[in-house]
GUGUKOL-418725 format. One line per 10 residues: for each residue x, y, z of C-alpha. Coordinates in steps of 0.2 Angstrom, whole numbers, plus 2048, in hexadecimal, padded with zeros to 3 digits. Last residue first. Layout:
! residues N
X Y Z; ... $
***
This chain:
! residues 269
48F 52F 196; 49E 535 1A0; 4A7 528 1AB; 4A4 52B 1BD; 4B2 533 1C8; 4AE 545 1C1; 49E 546 1CA; 4A5 545 1DB; 49F 537 1E6; 48E 532 1ED $
48C 525 1FB; 480 517 1F5; 46D 517 1F0; 471 520 1E0; 47F 513 1DC; 472 506 1D9; 469 510 1CC; 479 514 1C3; 47E 501 1C4; 46E 4FC 1BB $
470 50A 1AE; 482 504 1AA; 47B 4F2 1A9; 46D 4F6 19D; 479 500 192; 486 4F2 192; 478 4E5 18E; 472 4F0 180; 483 4F0 179; 48F 4FF 17B $
499 503 16B; 48F 512 165; 490 51A 177; 4A3 518 177; 4A7 52B 177; 4B8 534 179; 4C1 524 173; 4D4 523 176; 4D9 51D 187; 4E0 50C 182 $
4DD 4FD 18C; 4E4 4EB 188; 4F6 4EF 18E; 4F4 4E9 1A0; 4E1 4EA 1A2; 4E2 4EE 1B4; 4F1 4FA 1B3; 4EA 504 1A4; 4D9 502 1AC; 4DF 50B 1BC $
4E9 519 1B4; 4DA 51D 1A8; 4CF 51E 1B7; 4DA 52A 1C0; 4DB 535 1B1; 4CA 53B 1B3; 4C2 540 1A2; 4C3 52E 19E; 4C7 529 18C; 4BD 519 188 $
4C7 50B 181; 4B7 500 17E; 4BA 4F5 18D; 4BE 505 197; 4AB 509 196; 4A6 4F9 19E; 4B4 4FA 1AA; 4AC 50B 1AF; 49C 502 1B6; 4A5 4F5 1BF $
4B2 501 1C7; 4A3 50C 1CD; 49B 4FC 1D4; 4AB 4F7 1DD; 4AC 509 1E5; 499 508 1EA; 49D 4F8 1F5; 496 4E7 1F2; 48D 4E0 200; 495 4DA 20B $
4A7 4DF 20E; 4B6 4D6 217; 4C4 4E1 21C; 4D7 4E2 219; 4E5 4EC 21F; 4F6 4F0 217; 501 4F9 223; 50B 509 21E; 4FF 514 228; 4F0 50C 220 $
4F2 504 210; 4E2 4FD 209; 4DA 4EC 206; 4C8 4E6 202; 4C2 4D4 203; 4B1 4D1 1FB; 4A3 4C5 1FF; 494 4C3 1F4; 485 4CC 1EC; 48A 4D5 1DC $
484 4C8 1CF; 476 4C2 1D9; 46F 4D3 1D9; 46B 4D5 1C7; 476 4D9 1B8; 471 4D6 1A6; 47D 4C9 19F; 48B 4C8 192; 496 4D7 194; 492 4DB 1A7 $
495 4C8 1AA; 4A8 4CB 1A8; 4AA 4D5 1B8; 4BD 4D5 1B6; 4BB 4DB 1A4; 4C8 4D5 198; 4BB 4CA 18F; 4B7 4B8 18B; 4A7 4B1 193; 4A3 4A0 18D $
4B1 497 197; 4B3 485 190; 4AF 474 196; 4B2 466 18A; 4A9 457 183; 4A4 460 173; 49D 46E 17D; 499 471 18F; 499 484 191; 49F 48D 1A1 $
49A 49E 1A6; 4A5 4A4 1B3; 4A1 4B1 1C1; 4AD 4B8 1CD; 4AA 4BB 1DF; 4B7 4C7 1E7; 4C8 4C7 1F0; 4D5 4D4 1F2; 4CC 4E3 1EB; 4D7 4F2 1EE $
4D5 503 1F6; 4DC 512 1EE; 4CB 51B 1ED; 4C9 518 1DA; 4CB 505 1DC; 4DB 4FB 1DA; 4D8 4E8 1D5; 4E4 4DC 1DC; 4DA 4CC 1DC; 4D6 4BB 1E4 $
4C7 4B2 1DE; 4B7 4AB 1E7; 4AD 4A1 1DB; 49D 4A3 1D2; 499 496 1C4; 48B 498 1B7; 489 488 1AD; 484 486 19B; 482 475 192; 472 46D 19A $
46B 47F 19D; 46E 48D 1AA; 476 481 1B6; 47B 48A 1C6; 48C 488 1CF; 490 491 1DF; 4A1 492 1E8; 4A4 4A0 1F4; 4B2 49F 202; 4B5 4B0 207 $
4BF 4B4 217; 4CB 4A5 213; 4D9 4B1 20F; 4DB 4AA 1FD; 4ED 4AB 1F8; 4F4 4B7 1EC; 4FE 4B5 1DC; 50E 4BD 1D6; 511 4C8 1C7; 505 4D7 1C7 $
4F4 4D9 1BE; 4EC 4CC 1C9; 4DC 4C3 1C7; 4DD 4B2 1CF; 4D0 4A4 1D0; 4D2 49E 1BE; 4C7 48E 1BE; 4CF 47D 1B8; 4C2 472 1B0; 4BE 460 1B1 $
4B0 456 1A9; 4A8 445 1AD; 49B 43D 1A2; 48C 431 1A5; 481 43B 199; 474 43F 1A6; 47F 43E 1B5; 48B 44B 1AF; 498 44B 1BC; 4A2 45C 1BD $
4B3 45E 1C5; 4B9 46F 1C9; 4CB 474 1CB; 4D5 482 1D3; 4E7 482 1D0; 4F4 489 1DC; 507 48B 1DA; 512 48C 1E9; 51F 495 1F2; 523 4A2 1E4 $
532 4A7 1DA; 539 495 1DA; 546 48D 1E6; 53A 481 1EF; 52A 47A 1E9; 518 477 1EF; 50A 473 1E2; 4F9 477 1EA; 4EA 46F 1E2; 4D9 476 1E5 $
4C8 46E 1E5; 4B6 470 1DF; 4AA 462 1DD; 49B 462 1D1; 48C 457 1CE; 480 458 1BF; 46F 451 1BA; 464 456 1C8; 453 458 1C0; 448 466 1C7 $
448 470 1B7; 45B 471 1B8; 464 46B 1C7; 475 46B 1CE; 47C 45F 1DB; 48A 464 1E6; 49A 45D 1EC; 4A1 466 1FB; 4AC 475 1F7; 4BE 479 1F8 $
4C4 467 1F9; 4D7 468 1FC; 4E5 460 1F2; 4F7 463 1F9; 505 45E 1ED; 516 45A 1F4; 528 456 1EE; 52C 465 1E5; 53E 469 1E1; 54E 46E 1EB $
55D 478 1E6; 553 47C 1D6; 558 477 1C4; 548 46E 1C0; 54A 45D 1B7; 542 452 1C4; 533 45E 1C3; 526 453 1BA; 525 445 1C6; 51D 450 1D4 $
51A 445 1E3; 508 445 1E9; 500 44A 1FA; 4EE 449 1FE; 4E3 454 209; 4D0 454 209; 4CF 443 200; 4C6 445 1F0; 4B5 43E 1EB $
***
């Protein structure tokens, strides 16, 4: 569908007051075209690609956009959607290392798609390590000729608000980073670590502005939610949905089989 690498001139940047301006795009296929089926009926095809817009004189070397093209064979329509593949609370983006290259799409219905894609991040965990890359789920809805994100939440792990967790939500490739003697070192992890599960659980509480007994969690979510978290509610039990409660219990059960930590690290119930 798309050449692996293709160059374009940027006609929209002639007016930019840089010493030099962009003259090149790089288009790369990030996943081979795939067919998606519901009830044994292949009705949808998808392609996933990125566009890198190089430029000189700005505050970064390039802009990356990641796009998905959907071909609806049943209704003879084509849709395009730009997927956010960057979760960063600080200015400036990150580039995928290539260690994790996950892209999966599953048709839940004729109008609802679940997309799993490797995403760059800068998420600090309790033990002072960082999540640099992780699989993120998107729930896309096809409605009125457009593709829209159906999960709207400040949570990194958005599915915990809308869907009951099972193993397919946490299985995947993660890249972790940590400062070691002044050097930032990364490692690839499979399966999900206990530290990420603890973050996932407490993120549910933080979504309702829970006041953590451990100030470390408060600092983390103030940073990650960037002004959308207030440490003010001593209890949020009445605010938790049935899905929230199920997911907290599910994570607790999973953590029992993982290395234990001090009790004050976990959110109070």
